[in-house]
C-alpha positions as CSV (number, residue, x, y, z in Angstrom):
1,X,0.0,0.0,0.0
2,X,2.9,2.4,0.8
3,X,4.5,1.7,-2.5
4,X,1.2,2.3,-4.3
5,X,0.7,5.6,-2.3
6,X,4.2,6.8,-3.3
7,X,3.5,6.0,-7.0
8,X,0.3,8.1,-7.0
9,X,1.7,11.0,-5.0
10,X,0.1,10.5,-1.6
11,X,1.3,9.2,1.7
12,X,4.5,9.8,3.7
13,X,6.9,9.9,0.7
14,X,9.4,12.8,0.9
15,X,8.2,15.8,-1.2
16,X,4.8,14.3,-1.8
17,X,3.0,17.5,-0.8
18,X,5.1,19.7,-3.0
19,X,4.6,17.3,-6.0
20,X,0.9,17.1,-5.2
21,X,0.5,20.9,-5.1
22,X,2.4,21.3,-8.4
23,X,0.3,18.6,-9.9
24,X,-3.0,20.2,-8.8
25,X,-1.8,23.5,-10.5
26,X,-0.8,21.6,-13.6
27,X,-3.9,19.4,-13.9
28,X,-6.5,21.7,-12.4
29,X,-7.0,19.8,-9.2
30,X,-7.6,16.5,-10.9
31,X,-5.2,14.8,-8.5
32,X,-7.5,14.7,-5.5
33,X,-6.1,11.8,-3.6
34,X,-7.7,11.3,-0.2
35,X,-7.2,7.8,1.1
36,X,-10.2,5.4,0.9
37,X,-11.0,2.6,3.4
38,X,-13.3,0.4,1.4
39,X,-12.4,-3.3,1.3
40,X,-15.4,-5.1,-0.2
41,X,-15.5,-5.7,-3.9
42,X,-19.1,-4.5,-3.8
43,X,-17.9,-1.1,-2.7
44,X,-14.8,-0.8,-5.0
45,X,-15.5,2.3,-7.1
46,X,-18.8,2.7,-5.4
47,X,-20.7,6.0,-6.0
48,X,-23.9,7.4,-7.2
49,X,-25.4,6.3,-10.6
50,X,-25.1,9.8,-12.2
51,X,-21.5,10.0,-10.9
52,X,-20.7,6.6,-12.3
53,X,-22.1,7.5,-15.7
54,X,-20.2,10.7,-15.8
55,X,-16.9,8.9,-14.9
56,X,-17.6,6.2,-17.5
57,X,-18.2,8.7,-20.2
58,X,-15.1,10.6,-19.3
59,X,-12.9,7.5,-19.3
60,X,-14.5,5.4,-22.0
61,X,-15.1,8.4,-24.2
62,X,-11.7,7.9,-25.6
63,X,-10.0,11.1,-24.3
64,X,-6.7,11.1,-26.4
65,X,-3.6,10.3,-24.5
66,X,-1.3,13.3,-24.0
67,X,1.6,13.9,-26.3
68,X,4.9,12.8,-24.9
69,X,5.9,16.5,-24.8
70,X,2.9,17.1,-22.5
71,X,3.7,14.2,-20.2
72,X,5.6,16.5,-17.8
73,X,8.2,19.2,-17.6
74,X,10.8,18.9,-20.3
75,X,8.9,16.0,-21.8
76,X,9.9,13.6,-18.9
77,X,8.1,10.3,-18.4
78,X,5.3,10.1,-15.8
79,X,6.6,9.7,-12.2
80,X,3.2,8.7,-10.9
81,X,0.3,6.4,-11.9
82,X,-1.9,9.4,-11.7
83,X,0.0,11.0,-14.6
84,X,-1.0,8.1,-16.9
85,X,-4.0,8.6,-19.2
86,X,-7.2,7.2,-17.6
87,X,-7.7,4.9,-20.6
88,X,-4.4,3.2,-19.8
89,X,-5.3,2.9,-16.1
90,X,-8.6,1.2,-17.1
91,X,-6.6,-1.4,-19.0
92,X,-4.1,-1.9,-16.1
93,X,-6.8,-2.2,-13.5
94,X,-8.9,-4.5,-15.6
95,X,-6.0,-7.0,-15.8
96,X,-5.9,-7.3,-12.0
97,X,-7.9,-9.9,-10.0
98,X,-11.3,-8.5,-8.9
99,X,-10.5,-9.3,-5.3
100,X,-7.5,-6.9,-5.4
101,X,-9.5,-3.9,-6.7
102,X,-11.0,-2.9,-3.3
103,X,-7.5,-2.4,-1.9
104,X,-6.7,-0.3,-5.0
105,X,-9.8,1.8,-4.4
106,X,-8.5,2.7,-1.0
107,X,-5.5,4.4,-2.3
108,X,-7.1,7.6,-3.5
109,X,-10.4,9.0,-4.8
110,X,-8.9,9.2,-8.4
111,X,-8.4,5.4,-8.4
112,X,-11.8,4.9,-6.8
113,X,-13.4,7.1,-9.6
114,X,-11.7,5.1,-12.3
115,X,-12.8,1.8,-10.7
116,X,-16.4,2.9,-11.4
117,X,-15.8,2.1,-15.1
118,X,-17.9,-0.9,-16.1
119,X,-15.3,-1.9,-18.7
120,X,-13.0,-3.1,-15.8
121,X,-15.7,-5.3,-14.2
122,X,-17.0,-6.6,-17.5
123,X,-13.5,-8.0,-18.2
124,X,-13.3,-9.5,-14.7
125,X,-16.6,-11.2,-15.2
126,X,-15.4,-12.7,-18.4
127,X,-11.9,-13.8,-17.4
128,X,-12.7,-15.1,-13.9
129,X,-16.1,-16.6,-14.4
130,X,-16.5,-17.1,-18.1
131,X,-19.4,-14.8,-18.5
132,X,-19.5,-14.2,-22.2
133,X,-22.9,-12.6,-22.4
134,X,-23.3,-9.1,-23.8
135,X,-23.2,-7.4,-20.4
136,X,-24.2,-4.1,-22.0
137,X,-27.8,-5.4,-22.0
138,X,-27.7,-5.0,-18.2
139,X,-28.0,-1.2,-18.7
140,X,-31.7,-1.8,-19.4
141,X,-32.3,-3.2,-16.0
142,X,-30.1,-0.7,-14.2
143,X,-27.6,-3.4,-13.1
144,X,-23.9,-2.7,-13.7
145,X,-21.2,-5.2,-14.3
146,X,-19.7,-4.3,-11.0
147,X,-23.1,-5.4,-9.4
148,X,-22.9,-8.7,-11.3
149,X,-19.3,-9.3,-10.1
150,X,-19.7,-8.2,-6.5
151,X,-23.3,-9.3,-5.6
152,X,-23.6,-12.4,-7.7
153,X,-20.3,-14.0,-8.9
154,X,-18.0,-13.0,-6.1
155,X,-20.5,-13.5,-3.3
156,X,-21.5,-17.0,-4.4
157,X,-18.1,-18.2,-5.7
158,X,-17.7,-20.7,-2.9
159,X,-20.6,-22.8,-4.0
160,X,-19.3,-23.3,-7.6
161,X,-18.2,-26.9,-8.4
162,X,-19.2,-30.5,-7.6
163,X,-21.3,-31.4,-4.5
164,X,-22.9,-34.5,-3.0
165,X,-26.3,-33.9,-1.4
166,X,-27.0,-35.5,1.9
167,X,-30.0,-37.7,1.0
168,X,-29.3,-40.6,3.3
169,X,-28.0,-43.7,1.5
170,X,-29.0,-42.4,-2.0
171,X,-26.6,-39.4,-2.3
172,X,-26.4,-37.6,-5.6
173,X,-24.3,-35.4,-7.8
174,X,-24.9,-31.6,-8.0
175,X,-22.9,-29.3,-10.3
176,X,-23.1,-25.6,-9.6
177,X,-22.0,-23.5,-12.6
178,X,-22.1,-19.9,-13.9
179,X,-24.6,-20.0,-16.8
180,X,-24.8,-16.6,-18.5
181,X,-26.0,-14.1,-15.9
182,X,-27.2,-16.9,-13.6
183,X,-25.6,-19.3,-11.1
184,X,-27.5,-22.6,-11.5
185,X,-27.3,-25.8,-9.5
186,X,-27.8,-28.8,-11.8
187,X,-28.6,-32.2,-10.4
188,X,-27.1,-34.9,-12.6
189,X,-29.0,-38.2,-12.9
190,X,-27.9,-41.5,-14.5
191,X,-29.7,-42.6,-17.7
192,X,-32.6,-45.0,-17.4
193,X,-31.8,-48.5,-16.4
194,X,-30.1,-50.5,-18.0
195,X,-28.9,-48.1,-20.8
196,X,-25.5,-47.4,-19.2
197,X,-24.0,-45.9,-22.4
198,X,-26.7,-43.2,-22.7
199,X,-25.8,-39.6,-21.7
200,X,-26.5,-38.3,-18.2
201,X,-29.8,-36.5,-17.5
202,X,-29.9,-33.3,-15.5
203,X,-32.4,-30.9,-14.0
204,X,-32.1,-27.6,-12.2
205,X,-32.6,-27.5,-8.4
206,X,-32.0,-23.8,-7.8
207,X,-30.8,-20.6,-9.5
208,X,-29.4,-17.2,-8.4
209,X,-29.5,-14.1,-10.5
210,X,-29.7,-10.3,-10.4
211,X,-32.8,-8.5,-11.7
212,X,-33.9,-4.9,-11.1
213,X,-33.2,-5.1,-7.4
214,X,-29.6,-4.5,-6.4
215,X,-29.3,-7.8,-4.6
216,X,-29.1,-11.4,-5.7
217,X,-32.3,-13.5,-5.8
218,X,-32.3,-17.2,-4.9
219,X,-35.1,-19.3,-6.6
220,X,-36.0,-22.9,-6.0
221,X,-36.6,-24.8,-9.3
222,X,-38.0,-28.0,-7.7
223,X,-41.5,-29.0,-8.7
224,X,-43.7,-28.3,-11.7
225,X,-45.0,-24.7,-11.0
226,X,-41.9,-22.8,-12.1
227,X,-39.3,-20.8,-10.1
228,X,-40.2,-19.7,-6.6
229,X,-38.6,-18.2,-3.5
230,X,-35.7,-20.0,-2.0
231,X,-32.7,-19.4,0.3
232,X,-29.0,-20.5,0.3
233,X,-26.8,-20.6,3.4
234,X,-23.1,-21.2,3.2
235,X,-22.5,-23.3,6.3
236,X,-18.7,-23.5,6.0
237,X,-16.0,-23.7,3.4
238,X,-17.0,-27.0,1.8
239,X,-20.6,-27.2,2.9
240,X,-23.8,-25.2,2.1
241,X,-27.5,-25.8,2.3
242,X,-30.6,-24.8,0.3
243,X,-34.1,-24.2,1.6
244,X,-37.4,-23.7,-0.3
245,X,-39.7,-21.0,1.2
246,X,-42.7,-22.0,-0.9
247,X,-43.1,-25.8,-0.7
248,X,-46.6,-25.7,-1.9
249,X,-45.1,-25.3,-5.4
250,X,-43.8,-28.9,-5.1
251,X,-47.2,-30.4,-4.6
252,X,-49.4,-31.6,-7.4
253,X,-53.2,-31.3,-7.7
254,X,-53.6,-35.1,-8.0
255,X,-51.9,-35.7,-4.6
256,X,-49.2,-38.1,-3.7
257,X,-50.3,-40.7,-6.3
258,X,-49.8,-38.2,-9.2
259,X,-46.5,-37.0,-7.7
260,X,-45.3,-40.7,-7.5
261,X,-46.3,-41.5,-11.1
262,X,-44.5,-38.3,-12.3
263,X,-41.4,-39.1,-10.3
264,X,-41.4,-42.7,-11.5
265,X,-41.5,-41.6,-15.2
266,X,-38.6,-39.1,-14.6
267,X,-36.5,-41.5,-12.4
268,X,-37.0,-44.8,-14.2
269,X,-38.7,-43.9,-17.6
270,X,-41.5,-46.3,-17.0
271,X,-44.7,-46.9,-14.9
272,X,-45.1,-49.2,-11.9
273,X,-47.1,-51.6,-14.0
274,X,-44.1,-52.1,-16.3
275,X,-42.0,-53.3,-13.4
276,X,-42.9,-56.9,-12.7
277,X,-40.2,-57.7,-10.1
278,X,-41.9,-57.3,-6.7
279,X,-38.6,-56.6,-4.8
280,X,-37.8,-53.9,-7.4
281,X,-41.2,-52.2,-6.8
282,X,-40.5,-52.1,-3.1
283,X,-37.1,-50.5,-3.6
284,X,-38.6,-47.9,-5.9
285,X,-41.4,-47.0,-3.5
286,X,-39.0,-46.8,-0.6
287,X,-36.7,-44.4,-2.5
288,X,-39.6,-42.1,-3.4
289,X,-40.9,-41.9,0.2
290,X,-37.4,-41.3,1.6
291,X,-36.2,-38.7,-0.9
292,X,-39.6,-36.8,-0.7
293,X,-38.6,-35.8,2.8
294,X,-35.7,-33.7,1.4
295,X,-37.7,-31.6,-1.2
296,X,-37.7,-28.5,1.0
297,X,-34.2,-28.5,2.6
298,X,-30.9,-30.1,1.5
299,X,-27.3,-29.9,2.7
300,X,-24.4,-30.4,0.2
301,X,-20.8,-31.4,0.8
302,X,-18.0,-30.7,-1.7
303,X,-16.5,-33.5,-3.8
304,X,-13.5,-33.4,-6.1
305,X,-12.6,-35.2,-9.3
306,X,-9.8,-37.7,-8.7
307,X,-6.3,-36.5,-9.7
308,X,-4.7,-38.3,-12.6
309,X,-1.2,-39.7,-13.2
310,X,0.6,-40.9,-16.4
311,X,1.0,-44.3,-14.7
312,X,-2.8,-44.8,-14.3
313,X,-4.4,-47.7,-16.0
314,X,-7.0,-45.4,-17.5
315,X,-8.0,-41.9,-16.8
316,X,-9.8,-41.7,-13.5
317,X,-13.2,-40.0,-13.2
318,X,-16.9,-40.5,-12.8
319,X,-18.7,-43.6,-14.2
320,X,-22.3,-44.8,-14.3
321,X,-22.8,-48.5,-13.5
322,X,-25.5,-51.2,-13.2
323,X,-26.5,-52.4,-9.7
324,X,-29.2,-54.9,-10.3
325,X,-32.6,-54.0,-8.9
326,X,-31.2,-50.7,-7.6
327,X,-30.8,-49.4,-11.2
328,X,-27.9,-47.3,-12.4
329,X,-25.6,-45.6,-9.9
330,X,-22.6,-43.1,-10.1
331,X,-19.2,-44.3,-9.1
332,X,-15.9,-42.5,-8.8
333,X,-12.8,-44.4,-10.0
334,X,-9.5,-43.3,-8.5
335,X,-6.0,-44.8,-8.4
336,X,-3.8,-45.2,-5.3
337,X,-0.5,-46.8,-6.2
338,X,-1.1,-50.5,-6.8
339,X,-4.8,-50.2,-5.9
340,X,-7.8,-48.7,-7.7
341,X,-10.9,-47.8,-5.8
342,X,-14.5,-47.3,-6.9
343,X,-16.4,-45.0,-4.5
344,X,-20.2,-44.6,-4.7
345,X,-21.4,-41.0,-5.3
346,X,-25.0,-42.3,-5.4
347,X,-26.0,-45.4,-3.5
348,X,-28.8,-47.6,-2.2
349,X,-30.1,-49.1,1.1
350,X,-27.6,-52.0,0.9
351,X,-24.4,-50.1,0.0
352,X,-24.9,-46.3,0.7
353,X,-23.3,-43.4,-1.1
354,X,-19.8,-42.8,0.1
355,X,-18.8,-46.4,0.5
356,X,-16.1,-48.1,-1.5
357,X,-18.0,-50.5,-3.8
358,X,-15.0,-52.2,-5.5
359,X,-11.3,-52.3,-5.0
360,X,-8.9,-53.5,-7.7
361,X,-5.5,-55.1,-7.0
362,X,-3.4,-53.9,-9.9
363,X,-0.4,-56.0,-8.7
364,X,-2.4,-59.2,-9.5
365,X,-3.6,-59.4,-13.1
366,X,-5.6,-62.4,-14.1
367,X,-5.1,-64.6,-17.2
368,X,-8.5,-65.6,-18.4
369,X,-9.0,-69.1,-19.9
370,X,-9.9,-69.6,-23.5
371,X,-13.4,-68.6,-24.6
372,X,-14.9,-72.1,-24.2
373,X,-13.6,-72.6,-20.6
374,X,-14.5,-69.0,-19.7
375,X,-18.1,-70.0,-20.1
376,X,-17.7,-72.4,-17.2
377,X,-18.3,-70.4,-14.0
378,X,-16.4,-73.0,-11.9
379,X,-13.3,-72.5,-13.9
380,X,-13.3,-68.7,-13.4
381,X,-14.0,-69.2,-9.7
382,X,-11.0,-71.6,-9.4
383,X,-8.7,-69.0,-11.0
384,X,-10.0,-66.2,-8.8
385,X,-9.8,-68.2,-5.6
386,X,-6.3,-69.2,-6.3
387,X,-5.3,-65.6,-6.6
388,X,-7.2,-64.7,-3.5
389,X,-5.2,-67.3,-1.6
390,X,-2.0,-65.9,-3.0
391,X,-2.9,-62.4,-1.9
392,X,-3.7,-63.7,1.6
393,X,-0.3,-65.4,1.8
394,X,1.5,-62.3,0.6
395,X,-0.2,-60.2,3.2
396,X,0.8,-62.6,5.9
397,X,4.4,-62.6,4.7
398,X,4.4,-58.8,4.6
399,X,3.1,-58.7,8.2
400,X,5.7,-61.2,9.3
401,X,8.5,-59.2,7.5
402,X,7.3,-56.0,9.1
403,X,7.4,-57.6,12.6
404,X,11.0,-58.8,12.0
405,X,12.0,-55.4,10.8
406,X,10.5,-53.8,14.0
407,X,12.4,-56.3,16.1
408,X,15.7,-55.7,14.3
409,X,15.3,-52.0,14.8
410,X,15.1,-52.5,18.5
411,X,18.2,-54.7,18.5
412,X,21.6,-53.3,19.3
413,X,23.0,-54.3,15.9
414,X,21.5,-52.1,13.2
415,X,23.4,-53.6,10.2
416,X,21.6,-56.9,10.8
417,X,18.3,-55.3,9.9
418,X,19.6,-53.8,6.6
419,X,19.8,-56.9,4.5
420,X,16.3,-57.9,5.4
421,X,15.0,-54.5,4.5
422,X,16.8,-54.6,1.1
423,X,15.4,-58.1,0.5
424,X,11.9,-56.8,1.1
425,X,12.5,-53.9,-1.3
426,X,13.8,-56.3,-3.9
427,X,10.7,-58.4,-3.4
428,X,8.5,-55.4,-4.0
429,X,10.5,-54.4,-7.1
430,X,10.2,-58.0,-8.4
431,X,6.4,-57.9,-7.9
432,X,6.2,-54.6,-9.6
433,X,8.3,-55.8,-12.5
434,X,6.2,-58.9,-12.8
435,X,3.1,-56.7,-12.9
436,X,4.6,-54.6,-15.7
437,X,5.7,-57.7,-17.6
438,X,2.3,-59.2,-17.3
439,X,0.6,-56.1,-18.7
440,X,3.2,-55.8,-21.4
441,X,2.7,-59.4,-22.5
442,X,-1.1,-59.1,-22.4
443,X,-2.6,-58.8,-25.9
444,X,-4.2,-55.6,-27.0
445,X,-7.6,-57.3,-26.8
446,X,-8.8,-60.8,-26.0
447,X,-12.2,-62.4,-26.4
448,X,-14.5,-62.1,-23.4
449,X,-17.9,-63.6,-22.5
450,X,-19.7,-63.9,-19.2
451,X,-19.8,-67.4,-17.7
452,X,-23.0,-69.3,-17.7
453,X,-25.2,-68.3,-14.7
454,X,-23.8,-64.8,-14.3
455,X,-26.6,-62.3,-14.4
456,X,-26.2,-59.0,-16.2
457,X,-28.7,-56.1,-16.4
458,X,-27.2,-55.1,-19.7
459,X,-26.5,-57.9,-22.2
460,X,-25.0,-55.4,-24.7
461,X,-21.5,-55.6,-23.0
462,X,-18.3,-55.6,-25.1
463,X,-17.1,-59.0,-26.3
464,X,-13.4,-58.1,-26.1
465,X,-11.3,-56.8,-23.2
466,X,-7.8,-55.5,-22.7
467,X,-6.9,-57.0,-19.3
468,X,-8.4,-58.4,-16.1
469,X,-7.4,-58.0,-12.4
470,X,-8.2,-59.6,-9.2
471,X,-10.5,-57.4,-7.0
472,X,-13.0,-57.3,-4.2
473,X,-16.5,-56.0,-4.0
474,X,-18.5,-54.8,-1.0
475,X,-21.8,-56.5,-0.3
476,X,-24.2,-56.1,2.6
477,X,-27.8,-56.6,3.7
478,X,-30.5,-54.0,3.8
479,X,-29.5,-51.0,5.9
480,X,-25.8,-51.8,5.3
481,X,-25.9,-54.7,7.7
482,X,-23.1,-57.4,7.9
483,X,-20.9,-55.8,5.2
484,X,-18.1,-57.9,3.8
485,X,-15.7,-57.8,0.9
486,X,-15.9,-60.7,-1.5
487,X,-13.6,-61.7,-4.4
488,X,-14.4,-60.7,-8.0
489,X,-12.9,-59.9,-11.4
490,X,-12.2,-56.4,-12.7
491,X,-12.5,-56.4,-16.5
492,X,-11.1,-53.4,-18.5
493,X,-12.8,-53.1,-21.9
494,X,-11.5,-49.8,-23.2
495,X,-10.6,-46.3,-22.0
496,X,-14.3,-45.5,-21.1
497,X,-15.8,-48.8,-20.0
498,X,-15.0,-51.5,-17.4
499,X,-16.9,-54.3,-15.7
500,X,-16.9,-56.2,-12.4
501,X,-17.9,-59.8,-11.9
502,X,-19.3,-60.5,-8.3
503,X,-18.5,-64.1,-7.8
504,X,-20.6,-64.6,-4.7
505,X,-23.6,-62.9,-6.2
506,X,-23.1,-64.4,-9.7
507,X,-23.7,-60.9,-11.0
508,X,-22.0,-58.6,-13.5
509,X,-21.9,-54.7,-13.3
510,X,-21.0,-52.7,-16.4
511,X,-19.6,-49.2,-16.0
512,X,-19.4,-46.4,-18.6
513,X,-17.6,-43.1,-18.3
514,X,-19.6,-39.9,-17.6
515,X,-18.5,-37.6,-20.5
516,X,-19.2,-34.2,-18.9
517,X,-16.7,-31.4,-18.5
518,X,-17.2,-30.4,-14.9
519,X,-15.6,-27.0,-13.9
520,X,-14.2,-26.0,-10.5
521,X,-14.0,-29.7,-9.6
522,X,-10.2,-30.3,-9.5
523,X,-8.8,-31.2,-6.1
524,X,-6.2,-28.6,-4.8
525,X,-3.9,-31.5,-3.9
526,X,-3.7,-35.3,-3.6
527,X,-4.0,-34.9,0.2
528,X,-7.2,-32.9,-0.2
529,X,-8.7,-35.6,-2.4
530,X,-7.8,-38.4,0.0
531,X,-9.3,-36.4,2.9
532,X,-12.5,-35.9,0.9
533,X,-12.8,-39.7,0.3
534,X,-12.4,-40.3,4.0
535,X,-15.0,-37.7,4.9
536,X,-17.7,-39.0,2.6
537,X,-17.1,-42.6,3.7
538,X,-17.2,-41.7,7.4
539,X,-20.5,-39.9,6.9
540,X,-21.9,-42.9,5.1
541,X,-20.8,-45.2,7.9
């Protein structure tokens, strides 16, 4: 601030009063430079409407820059920012982050007056939030670009990104984005079961915008009667809540029966009469009753997309997968060294959202039998169970080796512990090398078919695969009772599709990548992503 003050000719710099007096005589008092104390972006450059228009006309009117000979005595270069042409200051200020402009407005009233120029805020709206609309149309409603930046974009910047709503075991996926002159919360829904390759569906839950009033308006978009009054509260950094103030807009004239039929068509794309499975009917009715309790108030917690690495098997991200009678659910695939994890973003009463549905052991690839023997379920089970036993033995050996290392560290002779540690490292390197060799030797594609007796919701699965790995899947009773991890087979089909065979359930899940470009969803660090996974899992537990 002191440097800025010296540049513009105010503050405790030596000779600043003499230079200020000379400048006032030379520029007719244009160098009025009383310090300002505003710190809020909403107040940066604040002033009356007539004063704003006058300043904008003076600055945007294209006053020609002074000739170099007029820049100062003897044609010297300007010694202060205040000696620069206002048009140039507009360009300089417009290139600064919008959060820095309030501090700039505190320097002097000249800077504050220049910061009333809408050109500056129009550029900040475009570069920071991607608002490409013709913001000059706002003049009709009397809303300035500074209003849009300070009262809409900057105020609600913390809710932009991906969120998981707290709807018990069902969860969800919300994406809050800047859409033109609105901030909209879109709820993303999987396609109708079992069409896993179809694009995602989405519907608006709320929107925020500026109209004639000089404050942001929050509207609930739930229901079938159009936008109505709502409220948003930012609870803390990575959590916010929404509330509807007019829940009567959610009700339908035909009562709960009409609401259920409408929800069923939207959620499943069919009527209850089309669903013949009695257990599936019960699950659908249970979900409708449970989720209806949250139509007036919801809490959301931030989630991040998984970070990627060149060593990853495929690009991590969000996938939609088949889960039997529960329909399609959203799963996040992430890589953690020699492990890959599938975490539920949406869930069901058996395995709720936030739980780790599958875990893939990338250190243990599987060599599938030929296509004829692959049809035999017992042959596939034999191969998987052999690998399961191998993994169990390796874990026991690792625990025994760790115990020996701990004992050797406590012993007086440290050199005796070193060869053992080196041997363990060599063993790990050998295992990693074997893994790489196995993947290198695996063909680009190999025939694949589901064994007889394995149930699949989608029979249109790929008939070739790249590679398979040993993995485990989480199963549980209703209400997440008696959870246990059971062996299975992870099948990689291509960059955008994979599958998992649940041996104990004799079931197959097919997963397809969600091809949506989500903004403001990258994790700030690997540690932040891992912490997020722990948080959503602990909440589900």
